[in-house]
SEDO-378953 format. One line per 8 residues: their letters; for each residue x, y, z of C-alpha. Coordinates in nm, 3 decimals. Layout:
// SEDO-378953
a> X,Y,Z; ...;
// end
This chain:
// SEDO-378953
mpektsar> -0.512,3.992,-0.368; -0.176,3.805,-0.370; -0.153,3.467,-0.202; -0.058,3.486,0.165; 0.298,3.387,0.248; 0.196,3.100,0.481; -0.032,2.943,0.219; 0.239,2.983,-0.044;
llrllsll> 0.494,2.813,0.182; 0.262,2.516,0.233; 0.212,2.488,-0.142; 0.588,2.503,-0.204; 0.645,2.237,0.060; 0.383,2.017,-0.104; 0.561,2.042,-0.439; 0.897,1.955,-0.282;
qakpdwts> 0.743,1.648,-0.120; 0.572,1.537,-0.443; 0.888,1.507,-0.658; 1.253,1.444,-0.567; 1.411,1.728,-0.770; 1.290,2.067,-0.893; 1.471,2.343,-1.077; 1.414,2.698,-0.958;
aelaerma> 1.246,2.780,-1.290; 1.006,2.486,-1.259; 0.900,2.588,-0.910; 0.858,2.951,-1.013; 0.637,2.848,-1.305; 0.421,2.617,-1.094; 0.387,2.876,-0.817; 0.334,3.169,-1.058;
vtprtirr> 0.603,3.373,-0.881; 0.958,3.484,-0.960; 1.270,3.273,-0.892; 1.369,3.538,-0.635; 1.047,3.468,-0.443; 1.123,3.095,-0.455; 1.467,3.159,-0.303; 1.315,3.367,-0.023;
dvdrlrgl> 1.048,3.106,0.050; 1.308,2.828,0.055; 1.506,3.030,0.312; 1.189,3.067,0.522; 1.125,2.692,0.512; 1.486,2.626,0.613; 1.438,2.861,0.905; 1.140,2.650,1.013;
gypiestp> 1.355,2.338,1.018; 1.293,2.182,0.677; 1.620,2.037,0.534; 1.599,2.171,0.178; 1.910,2.099,-0.030; 2.011,2.322,-0.322; 2.219,2.275,-0.636; 2.424,2.579,-0.749;
gaaggyrl> 2.453,2.709,-1.104; 2.224,2.845,-1.375; 2.023,2.521,-1.380; 2.032,2.483,-1.004; 1.738,2.353,-0.811; 1.606,2.218,-0.483; 1.513,1.894,-0.315; 1.376,1.806,0.028;
gpggrmpp> 1.652,1.626,0.217; 1.612,1.355,0.481; 1.590,1.422,0.854; 1.563,1.755,1.024; 1.307,1.902,1.262; 0.956,1.909,1.118; 0.727,2.191,1.241; 0.359,2.130,1.329;
lllddeea> 0.118,2.071,1.042; -0.193,2.277,0.983; -0.491,2.042,0.962; -0.858,2.105,0.898; -1.125,1.912,1.090; -1.146,1.613,0.853; -0.768,1.589,0.821; -0.721,1.593,1.200;
vavavglg> -0.970,1.309,1.248; -0.813,1.114,0.959; -0.467,1.146,1.114; -0.597,1.035,1.454; -0.770,0.731,1.305; -0.456,0.645,1.107; -0.237,0.664,1.418; -0.480,0.446,1.610;
taaqgsvt> -0.473,0.187,1.332; -0.092,0.200,1.312; -0.067,0.136,1.685; -0.233,-0.203,1.630; -0.111,-0.279,1.281; 0.142,-0.508,1.114; 0.441,-0.273,1.099; 0.695,-0.328,1.376;
gigeasvr> 0.864,-0.037,1.550; 0.590,0.223,1.509; 0.323,0.102,1.752; 0.465,0.280,2.056; 0.552,0.591,1.854; 0.197,0.599,1.715; 0.052,0.587,2.066; 0.274,0.878,2.174;
alakldqv> 0.182,1.082,1.867; -0.188,1.007,1.919; -0.165,1.125,2.279; -0.003,1.452,2.169; -0.264,1.504,1.898; -0.544,1.441,2.149; -0.412,1.724,2.364; -0.449,1.982,2.087;
lpphlrrr> -0.775,1.865,1.933; -1.064,2.104,1.994; -1.350,1.959,2.205; -1.589,1.902,1.912; -1.324,1.700,1.721; -1.233,1.502,2.032; -1.599,1.403,2.072; -1.619,1.296,1.707;
letlqgat> -1.307,1.083,1.746; -1.430,0.926,2.072; -1.761,0.839,1.904; -1.580,0.676,1.612; -1.342,0.481,1.836; -1.626,0.363,2.058; -1.819,0.224,1.761; -1.530,0.037,1.595;
vmvhdgde> -1.322,-0.270,1.674; -0.970,-0.337,1.543; -0.898,-0.705,1.490; -0.535,-0.798,1.431; -0.414,-1.154,1.393; -0.102,-1.181,1.604; 0.019,-1.469,1.383; 0.039,-1.243,1.078;
ptvdhetl> 0.398,-1.159,0.974; 0.513,-0.807,1.050; 0.753,-0.584,0.857; 1.013,-0.358,1.014; 0.928,0.009,0.968; 1.284,0.094,0.858; 1.246,-0.155,0.573; 0.924,0.013,0.464;
vtmaaacr> 1.085,0.357,0.484; 1.381,0.244,0.274; 1.157,0.090,0.007; 0.923,0.390,0.002; 1.218,0.629,-0.036; 1.355,0.421,-0.325; 1.012,0.430,-0.491; 0.989,0.806,-0.447;
srerlrfd> 1.344,0.879,-0.563; 1.330,0.620,-0.842; 1.652,0.453,-0.728; 1.735,0.087,-0.785; 1.713,-0.132,-0.477; 1.935,-0.432,-0.397; 1.794,-0.667,-0.138; 1.803,-1.018,0.003;
yvrhdgsg> 1.473,-1.201,-0.031; 1.333,-1.513,0.134; 1.125,-1.719,-0.110; 0.800,-1.895,-0.024; 0.986,-2.222,0.035; 1.232,-2.058,0.276; 1.530,-2.041,0.040; 1.715,-1.714,-0.007;
trrlaeph> 1.802,-1.509,-0.313; 1.952,-1.168,-0.391; 1.755,-0.935,-0.616; 1.808,-0.609,-0.803; 1.487,-0.421,-0.880; 1.340,-0.087,-0.976; 1.083,-0.027,-0.697; 0.750,0.102,-0.824;
rlvslwgr> 0.486,0.096,-0.547; 0.427,-0.030,-0.193; 0.084,-0.190,-0.151; -0.094,-0.290,0.170; -0.326,-0.585,0.104; -0.491,-0.840,0.334; -0.289,-0.722,0.634; 0.045,-0.755,0.453;
wylvawdv> 0.279,-0.516,0.270; 0.402,-0.592,-0.082; 0.662,-0.425,-0.300; 0.571,-0.413,-0.669; 0.891,-0.369,-0.871; 1.057,-0.427,-1.207; 1.305,-0.714,-1.164; 1.616,-0.603,-1.352;
dredwrsf> 1.768,-0.950,-1.398; 1.442,-1.119,-1.502; 1.327,-0.818,-1.708; 0.970,-0.847,-1.580; 0.738,-0.719,-1.309; 0.746,-0.898,-0.975; 0.581,-0.864,-0.633; 0.774,-0.917,-0.310;
radrvtpr> 0.642,-0.960,0.043; 0.792,-0.675,0.243; 0.843,-0.886,0.555; 1.078,-1.109,0.354; 1.288,-0.821,0.218; 1.622,-0.711,0.366; 1.744,-0.402,0.177; 2.113,-0.353,0.097;
lptgprfa> 2.228,0.007,0.112; 2.306,0.236,-0.051; 2.034,0.251,-0.314; 2.092,0.359,-0.673; 2.147,0.436,-0.952; 1.842,0.632,-1.069; 1.605,0.487,-1.330; 1.333,0.616,-1.561;
pradpegd> 0.978,0.565,-1.427; 0.757,0.297,-1.584; 0.382,0.285,-1.633; 0.180,0.075,-1.389; 0.202,-0.299,-1.466; -0.106,-0.414,-1.657; -0.231,-0.056,-1.624; -0.324,-0.102,-1.257;
vaaflyrr> -0.094,-0.194,-0.966; -0.375,-0.339,-0.754; -0.506,-0.561,-1.037; -0.152,-0.679,-1.110; -0.094,-0.771,-0.745; -0.424,-0.957,-0.718; -0.330,-1.162,-1.023; 0.020,-1.232,-0.891;
lgarpwat> -0.109,-1.344,-0.554; -0.357,-1.576,-0.718; -0.085,-1.733,-0.931; 0.184,-1.770,-0.665; 0.265,-2.110,-0.506; 0.027,-2.104,-0.210; 0.008,-2.405,0.018; -0.337,-2.471,-0.134;
qcrvlvha> -0.378,-2.464,-0.513; -0.726,-2.494,-0.665; -0.902,-2.507,-1.001; -1.267,-2.414,-1.034; -1.500,-2.407,-1.333; -1.710,-2.093,-1.290; -2.039,-2.053,-1.479; -1.997,-1.687,-1.561;
paeriaeh> -1.810,-1.488,-1.830; -1.437,-1.450,-1.775; -1.462,-1.069,-1.786; -1.701,-1.065,-1.492; -1.490,-1.301,-1.277; -1.167,-1.116,-1.361; -1.317,-0.801,-1.204; -1.290,-0.969,-0.863;
gmgvvepv> -0.910,-0.977,-0.896; -0.906,-1.331,-0.760; -0.644,-1.560,-0.914; -0.589,-1.632,-1.282; -0.896,-1.643,-1.508; -0.906,-1.828,-1.842; -1.217,-1.814,-2.065; -1.376,-2.149,-2.162;
ddtscllr> -1.662,-2.006,-2.366; -1.891,-1.703,-2.354; -2.065,-1.817,-2.035; -1.795,-1.997,-1.833; -1.431,-1.973,-1.736; -1.156,-2.159,-1.552; -1.036,-1.998,-1.228; -0.697,-2.092,-1.083;
lggesipm> -0.635,-1.958,-0.734; -0.447,-2.035,-0.418; -0.475,-1.966,-0.050; -0.334,-2.051,0.289; -0.613,-2.301,0.363; -0.908,-2.487,0.207; -1.168,-2.294,0.417; -1.019,-1.962,0.304;
vavwigal> -1.041,-2.056,-0.065; -1.398,-2.181,-0.018; -1.500,-1.844,0.125; -1.337,-1.657,-0.163; -1.513,-1.870,-0.424; -1.846,-1.826,-0.248; -1.798,-1.450,-0.271; -1.818,-1.476,-0.652;
dtdfevld> -2.197,-1.514,-0.608; -2.239,-1.750,-0.904; -2.254,-2.124,-0.977; -1.927,-2.314,-0.993; -1.779,-2.665,-1.001; -1.469,-2.764,-0.803; -1.223,-2.948,-1.029; -0.947,-2.996,-0.772;
ppelrehv> -0.831,-3.060,-0.511; -1.078,-3.316,-0.370; -1.043,-3.158,-0.023; -1.198,-2.837,-0.151; -1.488,-3.029,-0.306; -1.549,-3.204,0.027; -1.537,-2.880,0.223; -1.780,-2.710,-0.015;
avlaeryr> -2.020,-3.004,0.038; -1.992,-2.955,0.415; -2.067,-2.585,0.376; -2.363,-2.657,0.150; -2.517,-2.888,0.410; -2.448,-2.637,0.685; -2.616,-2.357,0.489; -2.912,-2.584,0.406;
raagrrdg> -2.966,-2.655,0.776; -2.935,-2.287,0.858; -3.196,-2.194,0.596; -3.427,-2.468,0.724; -3.411,-2.340,1.081; -3.507,-1.995,0.964; -3.815,-2.140,0.795; -3.909,-2.315,1.120;
s> -3.852,-2.668,0.986;
// end
């Protein structure tokens, strides 16, 4: 039995969203249909409001253009709940300009959810608490959209950037991925002038339009974007810089993605990491769940001693002493 037209349209739309440009032959091969069917399906999607651009000629193709009216999405039960949870999180998150829109979208979605899904969502919302630190920096949603589009289209991005010390610089980069980590957004990109990978805090980026030209995609830095970002954040000039001798193999400590790890011998390693405060770094080190010695700064050593005494008293109270 041939695939239904509606399902085929959704699959075609998914392909157009996954890659910036497709030739008609590529789409026909992926969809296992004829180029004539692709042309008809593209016309149907245009009739539904999707702005699909075409390139004439024998090697012509298609791409999903910006803007336009987007028709309702077809969601299964799990997808509907996931979208509702995501909108609820966005309404309280660290991206400016989408909170109110997220609330409106969530209200509209709530109106069309079937009763059993509404009960599931209400149960989930009643059992969870969103904690957002109002002091955390926020990033404008238009900035995120611009960076995400440049990542997707593989177009070079020029932008002004505010360094950690408050000074400004202008950068030219090949954007690779946007990463949300610890309540902040980061752009991982290949810095064209420095010929190396860099990470940029999105709230300190001011894009300069237009983007371009196009560039060839690169493999993930260090084979893993998340691991690369963890290492970069540990090595950056935080207000608090620390060195700790950890009594565990370097390979094991490196798995935590916490700072820069240098092996000392088979059973110990040197960990260099930074943070916004001494208490924060102390908590991170404690999470390693192994013995360690604080080398510097002295303030971290003193705070760890305070924590040790506090934990000793807490353990003693539990024993009734």
